[in-house]
C-alpha positions in Angstrom: -20.5 183.7 -11.7 -20.3 187.1 -13.7 -21.5 190.5 -12.6 -24.2 192.1 -14.6 -25.3 196.0 -14.3 -28.8 197.0 -14.0 -29.4 200.1 -15.5 -32.6 201.7 -14.4 -34.7 203.9 -16.9 -37.7 205.7 -16.3 -40.0 205.3 -13.6 -41.5 208.3 -11.3 -40.0 209.9 -8.0 -41.9 209.8 -4.9 -43.4 213.4 -4.3 -44.1 213.1 -0.6 -42.1 211.9 2.3 -44.8 209.0 2.7 -44.2 208.0 -0.9 -40.4 208.2 -0.5 -40.7 205.9 2.8 -42.8 203.6 0.8 -40.5 203.6 -2.2 -37.4 202.9 -0.2 -39.5 200.0 1.8 -40.0 198.5 -1.6 -36.3 198.6 -2.7 -35.2 197.5 0.7 -37.6 194.4 0.3 -36.3 193.7 -3.1 -32.6 193.9 -2.2 -33.6 191.6 0.6 -35.0 189.0 -1.9 -31.9 189.5 -4.1 -29.5 188.5 -1.0 -25.9 187.6 -1.9 -26.5 188.2 -5.3 -26.1 192.2 -4.6 -22.5 193.2 -5.4 -23.3 196.9 -5.1 -26.7 198.2 -4.7 -26.1 201.4 -6.4 -27.9 204.8 -6.4 -30.3 207.0 -8.6 -28.5 209.4 -10.5 -28.8 213.4 -10.4 -27.8 215.6 -13.2 -25.9 214.3 -16.2 -24.6 215.4 -19.3 -23.7 214.0 -22.7 -20.4 214.3 -24.2 -19.1 213.2 -27.8 -17.2 214.1 -30.9 -16.1 217.2 -29.3 -19.3 218.6 -28.2 -21.4 218.2 -24.8 -24.7 219.0 -23.8 -26.8 219.2 -20.6 -28.7 216.0 -19.7 -27.7 212.4 -20.6 -29.4 211.2 -23.9 -30.0 207.6 -22.7 -32.5 208.5 -19.9 -30.9 206.2 -17.2 -32.2 207.1 -13.9 -29.9 204.9 -11.9 -28.1 201.5 -11.5 -27.0 198.4 -9.4 -24.7 195.3 -9.6 -25.3 192.0 -9.4 -23.6 188.7 -9.6 -25.3 185.8 -11.5 -24.7 182.7 -13.5 -26.0 183.9 -16.7 -27.8 187.0 -18.5 -31.1 184.9 -18.2 -30.6 184.4 -14.4 -29.7 188.1 -14.0 -32.8 189.1 -15.9 -35.0 187.0 -14.0 -33.5 188.8 -11.0 -34.6 191.9 -12.5 -38.2 191.2 -13.1 -39.2 192.2 -9.3 -37.4 195.8 -9.3 -39.8 198.4 -7.9 -38.8 200.8 -10.6 -41.0 198.5 -13.2 -44.0 199.0 -10.9 -43.6 202.8 -11.3 -43.3 202.6 -15.3 -39.8 202.3 -15.4 -37.6 199.3 -17.1 -34.6 197.6 -16.4 -31.7 197.1 -18.8 -29.6 194.3 -18.1 -25.7 194.2 -19.0 -23.0 191.9 -18.5 -19.8 193.7 -17.2 -17.1 191.8 -19.1 -13.6 191.6 -16.9 -10.9 192.9 -19.3 -8.9 194.7 -16.6 
């Protein structure tokens, strides 16, 4: 088994408490479907900065909105797990990366 990072991009933030409750229920249900594949459910991202080549700026250049870490047999298997992610239903996407164990 390998670990894969789900990097969430886009989507929309809930504006009301009712919308937040509904969104949290959707995430909880999806994590329930993933079961033991969840290594780290992760969190949404807040403020960000980009740093490179001696310069820095406010805001991340990639547009990441959050992450999770899962365990799967392959990139294809991890990608299949990502298809039910609630962020997709709200206009976002999930980028799936294998986390290489080098340390």
